[in-house]
N, C-alpha and C positions, 0 to 999 in steps of 0.2 A: 937601285932603289926598288922597293917593293911593288908588285903589280897590283896589290890590293889597294883600292882607292882609299884616300883619307877623307872622312867627311867632317866638315866643319858646320856646326849648328848654331845659329845666331839667335838669341832671344832678347827681344825688346822689352822696355820698361812699361810700367803701368798705363801711362797716358800716351805712349808712343805707338809705333807700328813697324812692320817689316821694312817700310820704305824710309825709316828715319836716317838721318845723316850719318850717325855713328854706325849703325848696322850696315848700311849700304857701302860705307867707306872700308869697313872691315871685310865685308863680303868681296868687294872688288880686290882688295889686297890679297885675300885667300886665293882667289881665282888666278892670281899671277904665278902660282906654284903649279908645276905639273902634278897630275894625278890627284888633284884636290877638287872635291865637290862641295860647294858652299850652299847652305840652305837657310834662308831667312824665314823663320817660323812666324806665322801669323797668330798672335794670341789675342787679337782684338775682340774675340767673341766672348771673353770672360775676364773679370778683374780679379777672380778668385786664384790665390796662389796654387792651391791643390789641383784645380782644374788645368792650370798652365803647366804644372809639372806633368800631369797626365798627357797633355798635348806634346810635350818634348818626348816623353817615352814613346808615344805613338808614331811620331815622325821619325824617330830613330829606327824603330821597327820596320816602318814602311820602307825605309831606305835600305834596309838590310845592313845597317852600320854596325860593325863589331866595335865594342867599347875600346879595345886597344888601338883602333884606328880611328877614334873619334876625338875631335876637339870642340869643346863647348865655349861659347863666348857670349856674354850678355851684360846687360846694364840694368841697374836698380832691381825691380822685380825680376827681370831677366837674369840678372846676376844670382839672385836667390835661386831661381830655377836651375841654373847651371850648377851651382854649389850643391844643391839638394840632389840633383841627378848624380853628381859625382860621388856623393856620399853613399848612394845606394848601388851604383855601378861604376867601379873605378874605370875612368877613362884615360886617354893619353893626355889630354890637356884641358885646363879650365882657366879661362881668361876672363876675369870679371871686373866691371866698371861700376863704382859707387854701388856695390851690392847691398841689397835690402837685407843684411844679416844683423843678427843680435836685435831684432825688433820684435816686440811682444805680439804683435797682431799676425805674425807669420807662424805657420806650424813649423816645428823644428828650426827655430830661428837661428840657431848655432850649429849647422851641420858640420860634420867632420868631413872635410874635403879629401877625398882619396885619389884625386888625379895624379898621374905620374909627374906632371909639370902643372904648376899653378902661378898666376900672376894676379894680384889685386891692384887696381888703380883707383884712387878716391881723391876727392877735392878737399882741401883744408876747409873751405868755405861752404861745405855742403849743408843746406838748411833743410834737406828732406831726410837723409840718412846721416846721422851723426857719425863722425870719423872715429871717435874714441872707442866705441864698442867694436868696430871692425879692426881697429889697431889691436885691440885685445885679443880678439879671435885670431888674427894673423900671428900674433906673438905666441899665444897658447898652442897654435897648430904648426908653428915654425914655417909659415908661409911668407913668400916675398910680397912686399907691399910698397907701392910707390905712391906718395902723396903729393899732389901738385897745387899751386896756388890758383884754384878754380873752384866753381860751384858744383852743384849735383849733376848737371848735364855735361860737365867737362867740355863745354863748347869752345872755350878759349884754348883747349889743348888737343884739339882733333888731330893735329899733325903728329904730335907727341904720341898720342894713343895709337894711331895707325902705325907709327915707327915701332913702338913697343910690341904691338900685335905682329908685325912682320918678323921681328926678332924672335918672339915667342913661338911662331909657327916654325921658323927655321930651327930652333932648338929641338922642338918636337920631332920634326923630320930627321934631324941629325941622330937623335937618340934611337929612332927606329932602324936606322942603317947601320947601327953598331953591331958587330958580330956577337 
């Protein structure tokens, strides 16, 4: 395994915070892996997507994280932040939940995700971010997408989300260890 640390950056949704159930569950799971440093970003100072995007860039720079050793994970607006970050700076992984993609009020609402590995998880019954445009985006970009019988918060699917995240991190790490 590489000695360079892998940084996992977790970005919460619009009305949430770094202490949210999903963010903390994924952070705890990431921290079970050796040589991973997990960071729950606090975006509560702004509801503006562009400001939150700048906050992600700033935290990544402060941590000295190299994109090829960075995994981004986010929910809703945090999913948009991760997707947009990966469109500008190709990263190792982008794991996004009910991402606020294909929504007109967001700048660059359909970013081209350039992460080496990507996983989108969405709820069929999401009443905040419609699933259809996200399915279209995933299809158009050839990205894996899992749709669950749940709503926007994916609160009934937390165990499945954490299990999928664990597998995603393992895949990213295995890829890095290939000669």
